[in-house]
C-alpha positions in Angstrom: 9.0 112.3 81.8 9.9 111.5 85.4 7.5 109.9 87.9 7.1 113.1 89.9 6.5 115.3 86.8 4.0 112.7 85.5 2.2 112.8 88.8 2.1 116.5 89.0 0.7 116.9 85.6 -2.0 114.3 86.2 -2.9 115.5 89.7 -3.0 119.2 88.6 -5.1 118.5 85.5 -7.4 115.8 86.8 -11.1 116.5 86.1 -12.9 115.1 89.1 -15.6 114.0 88.4 -35.4 102.5 84.9 -37.9 101.6 86.0 -37.4 98.2 87.7 -38.2 95.2 85.7 -39.1 91.8 87.1 -38.3 88.4 85.7 -40.8 85.7 85.3 -39.9 82.0 85.4 -40.0 82.1 81.6 -38.1 84.5 79.4 -41.1 86.7 78.6 -40.3 90.4 78.2 -41.9 92.6 80.7 -43.8 95.4 79.0 -44.4 98.3 81.5 -46.5 101.3 80.6 -47.7 104.2 82.6 -51.4 103.8 83.8 -54.0 105.4 81.5 -57.8 105.9 81.6 -60.2 107.2 84.2 -60.0 106.2 87.8 -62.7 103.8 89.2 -64.8 104.6 92.1 -62.3 104.8 94.9 -64.9 103.8 97.5 -65.3 100.4 95.7 -61.5 100.1 95.2 -60.4 101.0 98.7 -56.9 99.5 99.0 -57.2 97.6 95.7 -54.9 98.0 92.8 -56.7 99.5 89.7 -56.3 97.9 86.3 -56.5 101.0 84.1 -55.8 99.4 80.7 -55.9 96.1 78.8 -54.0 95.6 75.6 -53.6 92.6 73.3 -50.4 92.5 71.3 -48.9 90.0 68.8 -46.1 87.9 70.2 -44.6 85.2 67.8 -47.3 82.6 67.2 -49.4 83.8 70.2 -50.3 87.0 71.9 -49.3 89.1 74.9 -52.0 90.3 77.2 -50.9 93.4 79.0 -52.8 94.6 82.1 -51.7 98.2 83.0 -52.2 99.0 86.7 -51.4 101.7 89.2 -49.4 99.3 91.3 -48.3 95.7 91.5 -50.8 92.9 91.0 -50.6 89.7 93.1 -50.2 86.2 92.0 -53.4 85.0 90.2 -55.1 81.7 91.1 -55.7 79.5 88.1 -58.1 76.8 86.9 -59.1 75.1 83.7 -62.7 75.1 82.5 -63.1 73.2 79.2 -60.9 74.9 76.7 -60.4 78.0 78.8 -57.7 78.9 81.3 -59.1 81.1 84.0 -57.0 83.4 86.2 -58.4 85.3 89.1 -56.5 88.4 90.4 -57.4 89.3 94.0 -57.4 92.8 95.5 -57.8 94.4 92.1 -60.6 96.3 90.3 -61.1 97.3 86.6 -61.0 101.0 85.9 -61.2 101.0 82.1 -62.2 104.0 80.1 -64.1 101.8 77.7 -66.3 100.2 80.3 -66.4 97.5 83.1 -65.1 94.6 81.0 -62.9 93.8 78.0 -63.4 91.2 75.2 -61.5 90.3 72.1 -62.6 87.5 69.8 -60.0 85.5 67.7 -56.9 87.6 68.6 -54.6 84.9 67.1 -54.9 81.6 65.4 -55.8 78.9 68.0 -57.1 81.5 70.5 -60.8 82.0 70.4 -61.5 84.6 73.1 -59.8 86.8 75.6 -62.0 88.4 78.3 -61.3 90.5 81.4 -64.2 91.1 83.8 -64.8 92.4 87.3 -66.1 90.2 90.1 -67.3 90.9 93.6 -64.9 91.5 96.6 -62.3 93.3 94.5 -61.5 90.5 92.1 -60.7 90.5 88.4 -61.2 87.4 86.2 -59.0 86.8 83.1 -60.3 84.1 80.8 -58.4 82.9 77.8 -60.2 80.3 75.6 -58.4 78.2 73.1 -59.9 76.8 69.9 -58.6 73.3 70.4 -57.6 73.2 74.1 -56.6 75.5 76.9 -53.7 77.8 76.0 -50.2 77.8 77.5 -49.8 80.9 79.6 -46.8 82.5 81.3 -47.2 85.4 83.7 -44.8 88.3 84.5 -45.7 90.7 87.3 -44.1 94.1 87.9 -44.7 97.5 89.3 -47.1 98.5 86.5 -49.3 95.4 86.3 -49.2 92.0 84.7 -48.0 90.6 81.3 -49.4 87.3 80.2 -47.7 85.5 77.3 -50.3 83.3 75.6 -49.6 80.5 73.1 -52.2 78.2 71.6 -52.3 74.8 73.4 -53.6 71.4 72.4 -54.3 68.7 74.9 -53.3 70.8 77.9 -56.7 70.5 79.7 -55.4 69.6 83.1 -55.4 71.1 86.5 -51.9 69.7 87.2 -49.7 72.6 88.1 -46.8 70.8 86.4 -48.7 71.0 83.1 -50.0 74.5 83.4 -47.2 76.4 85.1 -48.0 80.0 86.0 -44.9 81.7 87.3 -45.2 85.1 88.8 -42.4 87.3 90.2 -43.0 90.5 92.1 -41.2 93.9 92.2 -37.5 93.4 92.2 -37.7 89.6 92.2 -35.6 89.0 89.0 -33.7 86.0 90.0 -30.5 85.3 88.1 -32.0 85.8 84.6 -33.4 89.3 84.1 -34.9 89.7 80.6 -35.3 93.5 80.3 -33.2 96.6 80.4 -33.9 100.3 79.9 -30.2 101.4 79.8 -29.4 100.6 76.2 -32.5 102.2 74.7 -34.1 104.3 77.6 -37.3 102.2 76.8 -38.2 99.0 78.4 -36.8 96.6 75.8 -36.2 92.9 76.1 -32.5 92.1 76.2 -32.7 89.9 73.2 -34.1 92.8 71.1 -31.1 95.1 71.9 -28.3 95.0 69.2 -25.5 95.6 71.7 -23.9 93.7 74.6 -25.5 94.5 77.9 -25.3 92.6 81.2 -27.7 93.0 84.1 -26.4 92.1 87.6 -29.7 91.6 89.5 -30.3 92.1 93.2 -30.3 88.3 93.8 -26.7 88.1 92.8 -25.7 91.2 94.8 -27.3 89.8 97.9 -26.1 86.3 97.6 -22.5 87.5 97.2 -23.0 90.1 100.0 -21.5 92.7 97.6 -21.9 95.9 99.6 -19.9 98.1 97.2 -20.1 98.5 93.4 -16.6 97.2 92.8 -17.5 93.9 94.5 -20.8 93.6 92.5 -19.0 94.1 89.2 -16.7 91.1 89.7 -19.3 89.0 88.0 -19.5 91.3 85.0 -17.8 90.3 81.8 -15.2 92.6 80.3 -15.1 94.7 83.4 -11.6 94.9 85.1 -10.4 96.7 88.2 -8.7 100.0 87.7 -8.6 100.9 91.4 -12.3 100.2 91.9 -12.1 97.9 95.0 -9.8 100.1 97.0 -9.9 103.9 97.4 -7.2 105.7 95.4 -6.5 109.4 95.3 -8.8 109.6 92.2 -11.6 107.5 93.6 -12.9 104.1 92.4 -12.2 103.2 88.8 -13.2 100.5 86.4 -12.2 99.4 82.9 -14.8 98.2 80.4 -13.4 96.4 77.3 -10.1 97.9 78.2 -11.0 101.6 78.5 -11.3 103.7 81.6 -14.8 104.3 82.9 -14.2 107.4 85.0 -17.3 109.6 84.6 -19.2 106.6 83.1 -21.2 105.6 86.1 -24.9 106.6 85.9 -27.8 106.4 88.3 -31.1 105.9 86.5 -29.6 107.5 83.4 -28.1 110.5 85.2 -24.3 110.8 85.7 -23.5 109.6 89.3 -20.1 111.2 89.9 -18.3 110.4 93.1 -14.8 110.2 94.4 -16.0 107.9 97.2 -17.0 104.2 97.0 -20.5 103.6 95.6 -22.8 101.6 97.9 -25.2 99.0 96.6 -27.6 99.3 99.6 -30.1 101.4 97.7 -29.6 99.7 94.4 -32.0 97.2 92.8 -29.7 96.1 90.0 -26.6 97.1 88.0 -26.7 97.3 84.2 -23.4 97.3 82.2 -23.8 98.5 78.6 -20.6 97.6 76.7 -19.3 99.7 73.9 -19.8 103.4 73.0 -22.9 104.9 74.4 -22.8 108.6 73.4 -26.2 108.6 71.6 -28.1 108.4 74.9 -25.4 109.3 77.5 -23.4 112.0 75.8 -19.6 112.4 76.2 -17.7 109.4 77.5 -15.2 106.7 76.9 -15.9 104.0 74.2 -15.7 101.0 76.5 -19.2 101.5 77.9 -21.2 102.8 80.8 -22.5 101.4 84.2 -26.1 102.3 85.1 -27.3 101.8 88.7 -31.0 101.2 88.9 -32.2 102.3 92.4 -34.9 100.6 94.5 -38.3 102.1 94.1 -41.3 102.6 96.4 -43.7 99.6 96.9 -47.5 99.6 97.2 -47.4 97.1 100.1 -45.7 97.7 103.4 -42.1 96.4 103.4 -39.5 96.6 106.1 -36.1 95.0 106.0 -33.3 95.2 108.5 -29.8 93.6 108.2 -26.5 93.7 110.1 -23.2 92.3 109.0 -19.6 91.8 110.3 -16.4 90.5 108.8 -13.2 88.9 110.0 -11.2 92.2 109.9 -13.6 94.0 112.3 -15.8 95.8 109.8 -19.4 96.0 110.6 -22.5 97.6 109.0 -26.2 97.9 109.4 -28.9 98.6 106.8 -32.6 99.5 106.9 -34.9 99.3 103.9 -38.4 100.7 104.4 -41.2 101.1 101.9 -44.9 101.2 101.6 -48.0 103.4 100.9 -48.4 106.8 102.5 -52.1 107.2 101.5 -54.8 104.5 101.7 -55.1 104.2 97.9 -51.3 103.8 97.5 -51.2 106.8 95.2 -48.4 108.2 97.4 -45.6 105.8 98.2 -42.2 106.0 99.8 -38.9 104.1 100.1 -36.1 104.9 102.5 -32.7 103.2 102.6 -30.3 104.0 105.4 -27.0 102.3 106.0 -23.9 102.8 108.0 -20.6 101.0 107.5 -17.5 100.9 109.7 -14.7 99.7 107.5 -11.5 97.9 108.5 -8.9 96.4 106.3 -6.3 93.7 106.2 -3.9 96.6 105.4 -2.3 98.2 108.5 -3.7 101.5 109.7 -6.4 101.5 106.9 -10.0 102.1 108.0 -13.0 104.2 107.2 -16.8 104.7 107.5 -19.7 105.5 105.2 -23.2 106.8 105.9 -25.9 106.6 103.2 -29.4 108.1 103.4 -31.5 107.6 100.3 -35.2 108.5 100.2 -37.6 108.5 97.3 -41.3 109.4 97.1 -43.6 108.4 94.2 -46.9 110.2 93.7 -49.4 109.0 91.2 -50.9 112.3 90.4 -53.5 110.8 88.1 -53.8 107.4 86.3 -51.6 108.8 83.6 -49.2 111.0 85.5 -46.6 110.0 88.1 -43.8 112.0 89.9 -40.7 110.7 91.7 -38.9 113.0 94.1 -35.7 111.6 95.3 -32.5 112.5 97.2 -29.3 110.9 98.4 -26.9 111.9 101.1 -23.5 110.2 101.6 -20.7 110.9 104.0 -17.4 109.0 103.4 -14.1 108.8 105.2 -11.4 106.4 104.3 -7.6 106.1 104.6 -5.9 106.8 101.3 -3.8 103.7 100.5 -1.6 103.4 97.4 -0.7 99.8 98.2 2.6 98.1 97.7 5.5 99.3 95.5 7.0 98.5 92.2 10.8 98.4 91.5 12.9 98.1 88.4 12.3 94.4 88.2 8.6 94.4 89.0 6.5 94.2 92.2 8.8 94.0 95.3 8.0 91.0 97.5 6.6 92.5 100.7 3.9 91.5 103.2 0.5 92.4 101.7 -0.6 94.2 104.9 2.3 96.6 104.8 1.2 100.3 104.5 3.4 103.1 103.3 1.2 106.1 104.0 0.3 107.7 107.3 -2.8 107.1 109.5 -3.7 110.8 109.3 -3.8 110.6 105.5 -7.4 110.2 104.4 -10.1 110.9 101.9 -13.3 112.5 103.1 -16.4 113.7 101.3 -20.0 114.8 101.8 -22.2 114.5 98.8 -25.9 115.0 98.2 -28.2 114.6 95.2 -31.7 116.0 94.9 -34.0 115.6 91.9 -37.3 114.5 90.4 -38.7 112.5 87.5 -42.0 113.3 85.9 -43.8 110.8 83.7 -47.0 111.6 81.8 -48.9 109.4 79.4 -50.7 111.6 76.9 -52.3 108.6 75.4 -51.5 105.0 74.5 -49.2 106.3 71.7 -47.3 109.1 73.4 -45.4 109.4 76.7 -43.6 112.5 78.0 -40.8 112.5 80.6 -38.8 115.1 82.4 -35.8 114.7 84.8 -34.0 117.3 86.9 -31.1 116.8 89.3 -28.7 118.9 91.4 -25.6 117.3 92.8 -23.0 118.8 95.1 -19.9 117.2 96.7 -16.9 118.5 98.5 -14.0 115.9 98.5 -10.9 116.4 100.6 -7.8 114.3 99.8 -4.9 114.7 102.2 -2.1 112.2 102.3 1.6 111.7 101.5 1.9 110.0 98.1 4.6 107.9 96.6 7.2 109.9 94.7 10.4 107.9 94.1 12.0 104.7 95.3 15.7 103.9 96.1 15.6 100.1 95.8 19.1 99.8 97.4 18.2 101.4 100.6 14.4 100.8 100.5 13.7 104.5 101.0 10.4 105.6 99.5 10.2 109.3 98.9 6.8 110.9 99.4 5.2 114.2 98.6 2.8 116.2 100.7 -0.4 116.1 98.7 -3.7 117.9 99.2 -6.8 118.4 97.0 -10.0 120.1 98.1 -12.7 122.3 96.7 -16.3 122.0 95.7 -18.1 120.5 92.7 -21.6 121.2 91.6 -23.5 119.5 88.8 -26.9 120.4 87.4 -28.7 118.0 84.9 -32.0 118.2 83.2 -33.6 116.5 80.2 -36.9 116.2 78.5 -38.0 113.2 76.5 -40.9 112.0 74.4 -41.6 108.4 73.5 -44.0 107.9 70.6 -45.5 104.7 69.2 -46.9 104.6 65.7 -47.1 102.5 62.5 -46.0 103.3 59.0 -48.2 100.9 57.1 -47.8 97.6 58.9 -44.4 98.5 60.5 -44.4 99.5 64.2 -42.1 102.3 65.4 -41.1 103.3 68.9 -39.4 106.7 68.7 -37.4 108.4 71.4 -36.7 112.1 71.2 -34.7 113.9 73.9 -33.0 117.2 74.8 -30.4 117.3 77.6 -28.6 120.1 79.4 -25.7 119.8 81.9 -24.0 122.6 83.8 -20.9 121.7 85.8 -19.1 124.1 88.2 -15.7 122.9 89.6 -13.6 124.9 92.0 -10.7 122.6 93.1 -7.4 123.5 94.7 -4.2 121.4 94.9 -1.0 121.1 96.7 1.7 118.7 95.4 5.2 120.2 95.2 6.5 119.8 98.7 8.3 116.7 99.9 7.3 114.7 103.0 9.4 112.4 105.1 10.5 109.3 103.3 9.6 105.9 104.7 11.6 102.6 104.4 9.6 99.9 102.7 11.6 97.1 104.5 11.2 98.6 108.0 8.5 101.3 107.9 8.5 103.9 110.7 5.5 106.2 110.6 6.0 109.9 111.6 2.4 110.5 112.4 3.0 114.2 111.9 0.5 116.1 109.7 1.8 118.7 107.4 0.4 122.2 106.7 -2.2 122.6 104.0 -1.0 125.3 101.6 -2.7 125.1 98.2 -0.6 126.2 95.3 -2.7 125.6 92.3 -6.3 126.6 91.7 -8.9 125.9 89.0 -12.3 127.5 88.5 -14.2 125.8 85.7 -17.6 126.0 84.1 -18.6 123.3 81.6 -22.0 123.5 79.7 -23.2 120.8 77.4 -26.3 120.5 75.3 -27.4 117.3 73.6 -30.3 116.5 71.2 -30.9 112.9 70.4 -33.3 110.8 68.3 -33.8 107.1 68.3 -36.1 104.8 66.4 -36.9 101.2 67.2 -38.5 99.6 64.2 -40.1 96.2 63.9 -39.5 95.6 60.2 -40.9 92.1 60.6 -41.9 90.3 63.8 -38.5 88.7 63.8 -36.4 91.5 62.2 -35.8 94.7 64.3 -33.8 97.8 63.5 -32.5 100.3 66.1 -31.1 103.6 64.7 -30.2 106.8 66.6 -28.2 110.0 66.3 -27.1 112.6 68.7 -25.7 116.1 68.3 -23.7 117.6 71.2 -22.1 120.9 71.9 -19.8 121.3 74.9 -18.6 124.7 76.0 -15.7 124.9 78.5 -14.5 128.0 80.4 -11.6 127.1 82.6 -9.2 129.2 84.6 -6.0 128.1 86.2 -3.8 130.0 88.7 -0.5 129.1 90.4 0.0 130.8 93.8 1.4 134.2 93.3 0.7 134.2 89.5 -2.0 135.8 87.5 -5.0 133.8 86.4 -5.0 132.2 83.0 -8.3 131.7 81.1 -9.1 129.1 78.5 -12.2 128.8 76.4 -13.1 125.8 74.2 -16.2 124.8 72.3 -16.6 121.4 70.7 -19.5 119.8 68.8 -20.0 116.3 67.7 -22.5 114.1 65.8 -22.7 110.6 67.1 -24.6 108.0 65.1 -25.7 104.5 66.1 -27.3 101.7 64.2 -28.1 98.0 64.9 -30.2 95.2 63.6 -31.6 92.1 65.3 -32.7 89.0 63.4 -34.5 86.2 65.2 -34.5 83.0 63.1 -36.4 81.3 65.8 -38.2 82.9 68.8 -35.6 82.1 71.5 -32.5 83.2 69.4 -31.4 86.7 68.3 -28.6 87.4 65.9 -27.4 91.0 65.9 -24.9 93.5 64.4 -24.3 97.1 65.4 -22.2 100.2 64.9 -21.9 102.7 67.7 -19.8 105.8 68.4 -18.6 108.0 71.2 -16.9 111.3 71.8 -14.9 112.9 74.6 -13.8 116.5 74.6 -10.2 117.2 75.5 -9.4 119.1 78.7 -10.1 122.7 78.0 -6.8 124.0 79.4 -4.6 121.9 77.1 -3.3 123.6 73.9 -1.3 122.7 70.8 2.1 124.3 70.2 0.3 126.9 68.1 -2.2 127.6 70.9 -5.0 125.9 69.1 -7.4 123.6 71.0 -7.4 119.8 70.7 -10.2 118.0 68.9 -12.4 115.6 70.9 -11.4 112.0 71.1 -13.7 109.8 69.0 -14.6 106.2 69.5 -16.3 103.7 67.2 -17.2 100.1 67.6 -18.3 97.3 65.3 -20.1 94.4 67.1 -21.8 91.2 66.2 -23.4 88.7 68.5 -26.0 86.2 69.5 -28.4 86.0 72.4 -30.5 83.0 73.1 -32.7 81.3 75.7 -31.6 77.8 76.4 -34.6 77.3 78.6 -37.3 79.6 79.8 -35.1 80.7 82.7 -31.5 80.2 81.3 -30.0 82.5 78.7 -26.6 82.9 77.0 -24.9 85.7 75.1 -21.9 85.8 72.8 -20.3 88.8 71.1 -17.3 89.8 68.9 -16.3 93.4 68.8 -13.7 95.9 67.6 -13.3 99.3 69.2 -10.9 102.1 68.2 -10.4 105.3 70.2 -8.9 108.0 67.9 -7.5 111.5 68.3 -5.4 110.3 71.2 -2.7 112.7 72.2 0.8 111.6 71.7 4.2 113.3 71.9 5.0 115.6 69.0 8.2 114.2 67.3 9.2 117.7 66.2 8.8 119.2 69.7 8.7 116.7 72.6 7.4 119.5 75.0 4.0 119.3 73.1 1.6 116.6 72.0 -0.3 116.0 68.8 -3.5 114.0 68.1 -2.2 111.2 66.0 -2.4 108.4 68.5 -4.9 105.5 68.6 -5.7 102.7 70.9 -7.7 99.6 70.0 -9.7 96.9 71.8 -11.0 93.8 70.2 -12.3 90.6 71.7 -14.8 87.9 72.4 -17.3 87.7 75.2 -19.4 84.8 76.4 -22.1 84.9 79.1 -24.5 82.5 80.7 -27.0 83.2 83.4 -30.3 82.1 85.0 -31.8 79.1 86.7 -30.5 75.7 85.6 -32.9 73.7 87.8 -35.3 74.7 90.5 -33.1 76.2 93.2 -29.9 76.1 91.2 -28.8 79.5 89.8 -25.7 80.5 87.9 -24.1 83.6 86.3 -20.8 83.0 84.4 -18.8 85.2 82.0 -15.7 84.7 79.9 -13.8 87.5 78.1 -10.9 87.2 75.6 -9.5 90.7 75.0 -6.7 92.3 73.1 -6.4 95.9 74.1 -3.3 97.6 72.7 -1.7 100.8 71.4 -2.3 100.9 67.7 -0.7 104.2 66.9 1.7 106.4 68.9 4.9 108.4 68.6 6.3 107.4 72.1 4.8 104.2 73.2 5.6 101.0 71.4 2.9 100.1 68.9 1.4 96.9 70.1 1.9 97.6 73.9 -0.9 96.3 76.0 -3.1 98.8 77.8 -2.5 98.9 81.6 -4.5 96.7 83.9 -6.3 94.9 81.1 -6.2 91.1 81.2 -6.2 89.1 78.0 -8.4 86.4 79.6 -10.9 86.9 82.4 -13.5 84.4 83.8 -16.0 84.6 86.5 -18.6 82.2 87.8 -21.0 82.5 90.7 -23.5 79.7 91.4 -25.9 79.0 94.3 -28.1 76.0 95.1 -31.0 76.2 97.6 -32.9 73.2 98.9 -36.5 73.4 97.8 -38.3 71.1 100.2 -37.9 69.0 103.3 -36.9 69.9 106.8 -33.8 71.8 105.4 -35.8 73.8 102.9 -34.2 77.2 102.5 -30.6 76.0 103.2 -28.3 77.0 100.4 -24.7 77.0 99.2 -22.7 79.3 96.9 -19.5 78.9 95.0 -17.5 81.6 93.1 -14.5 81.2 90.8 -12.6 84.1 89.4 -9.7 84.0 87.1 -7.7 87.0 85.8 -4.7 86.6 83.5 -1.5 88.6 83.8 -1.8 92.3 82.9 0.6 95.1 81.9 1.3 97.2 85.0 1.8 100.4 83.0 1.6 101.8 79.5 5.3 101.2 78.9 4.7 97.5 79.7 7.8 97.6 82.0 6.3 95.3 84.6 3.3 92.9 84.8 0.7 92.1 87.4 0.6 88.3 87.8 -2.4 86.2 87.0 -4.6 84.9 89.8 -7.4 82.4 90.5 -9.7 83.1 93.5 -12.3 80.9 95.0 -15.2 82.3 97.1 -17.9 80.3 98.9 -21.2 81.0 100.7 -23.6 79.3 103.1 -27.0 80.7 103.7 -30.4 79.8 105.2 -33.7 81.5 104.5 -36.8 80.6 106.6 -40.0 82.5 106.6 -39.0 86.2 106.9 -35.5 85.5 108.3 -32.2 85.0 106.5 -28.7 84.4 107.5 -25.6 84.0 105.4 -21.9 83.4 105.7 -19.6 84.4 102.8 -15.9 83.5 102.4 -13.8 85.5 99.9 -10.5 84.0 98.8 -11.1 80.6 100.4 -7.6 79.3 99.7 -5.9 82.6 100.7 -4.3 83.2 97.3 -1.9 86.1 97.0 -2.9 88.4 94.1 -3.0 92.0 92.9 -6.1 93.7 91.6 -4.6 96.8 89.8 -1.7 99.2 89.4 -1.8 103.0 89.5 0.9 103.1 86.7 3.3 105.0 88.9 4.8 103.1 91.9 1.8 101.6 93.6 0.0 98.3 93.2 -3.1 97.2 95.1 -3.0 93.8 96.8 -6.1 91.6 97.0 -7.5 90.7 100.3 -6.5 87.4 102.0 -9.1 84.9 103.2 -12.0 87.0 104.5 -15.1 85.7 106.3 -18.3 87.9 106.5 -21.6 87.1 108.2 -25.0 88.8 107.7 -28.4 88.4 109.4 -31.6 90.0 108.2 -35.3 90.1 108.8 -38.1 91.2 106.6 -41.5 92.2 108.0 
């Protein structure tokens, strides 16, 4: 199949497409729960956070004391009195349904008494008395209260802060070692209790690297490769996870976040990458994994942050992050992120701009019910750039700033999301949740695209491409989370029902040629061409999913996760060529997707796990077999084993081995090459190693290594054993910062980044390769009081490299040495 025909088929058929957790100085899991109980007298608690529930839970050899609250609790002051450690929480009141105090005697061996009482002036005292000495206590603070991990202690009776170390982090302050995630289970679960590989990129890493776009933030993620994610291609940003495309696999708080434009990180608290099939919770998708963006949430205390940045190519941006209470009791809170970016590039004639407005309001309707109402508006414009070109012998040696499009060729899009999330705690054993979202976007892609190359003359043929139309997506789901015991075995069960309705009305133009351009001596015409759409689609896709998941603590150190989902997907698609009658296609698919995993913890800081997960992806509804029958969905399955461990309280590592197969892949029918059959298969197997956290006070690190073999395992056309395009065999990333902790230069810090990507196949035929590269980044920053300033250098040694190939004629060059500066103030 020729290049033009491949492009036409692909262009015509392309289907465009949780709560924050805080990390303590130790690796204690943060257990968040919606507030419960009756409200206290608001006159007494004016401006104070209400503690609405107190729970004592077993935790290894000790206990975990959970203080549920209607907002964040400040850092407690501590002291030791005899065998008791006493912590006082300021600006807080008790509002317990069982009374004005809480006591529990002998909750665990070595702990004699736990008591929580109210004091005057909006103070709450927590007293933990040990049998033989004051206990060891670690504190984790978040949006829903405090969690105190308590272990019996002997001989710790000292007021020395080095002996009794109480570490508290506030909302969003996760550091480099987040310990919790809601993506893999849709419940707040410690990472070490999840039998699947998941990496959290916290806000601290995003800010230190000045990663303003998702593609930049994902450079520190293991097993994530560029598939057009850092530049804007005609199909929008794209990523590969464990060798498989991730288009349609980006979510925002668990809801699909489809966009053909770049995704900003300005309103993002953290990025969570779940590796491997994820259909049980997220429905149809590729088997490599999903990316979940966790947005910033409203705060109970006033917060205002303003920053501005520039870079050496003339790009500049400004961002405002505002949050705080709307009412005196903080029951109604808001957060508003607004940013504007003017984008310039090292590539000739390439520029753009982006506007983001992202508001959210949280209303605590009652101590047990809360509502989030949110929206997001983005406006994008950027030059479409297909990069440099590939010849018969590989990438042609050309200056990396040379551009072969036209300055009038651009992508533009306006997009908005509007939705809400309702959470209600029926009682301590049952939570109900409901989410609804509407999304609309109208992309416009207008640019001459590469068509054919005459290497002798250097003439690059181009075609006059246009794609427009509107896309609308409606999403809603309802979930129940129940907690109960069967005998002595605790369960946490998630049951959900999900409905999606997608309406797509795109139009395309791709048959007409445009003026060629010489790659050795480009002369731009600057002449726009007429927009005359010639191919139209009108599609409605409805999917319904029902899922059930159970997290079972068989023993305190043996945990089972099991889930299953049933989906039905109904497609009604119409296609029409200009001047021809409309064709209609109907297709209905259903699939059962199971998931099971087990975690064994031989000692408390180490988890060994094994899991089996699956995925499904319906075929495009307008495709047919030779006998006019529909294609079955593609199915994915993964086996994974791994280990997660805490080296210290604030430094963790992960390691995983996996084998993924994607089956029912369409391949050429050997009896009739004009058609395809579903006998193909692609495979991905590999090893991942990750390390992240605080090595020493002020010294932070995140590092990942991936060894991956992604290849064609069955096919009638491609050579079995061919590597998948853009997938490196070896990939390594390291980002580390050190900040001075004391002295006159306190707040001064340095950062170093190292990134290695091995050579990759440039296309499915493996006819050319993208060379390996090693890139070095650096940073210098200074934080003092409420001010911060930073200088980031990308590609310090000006290495020449390529990030990805479009598998036709274009390859994307990496940026040369780039310097960016940012100044911000928080008040």
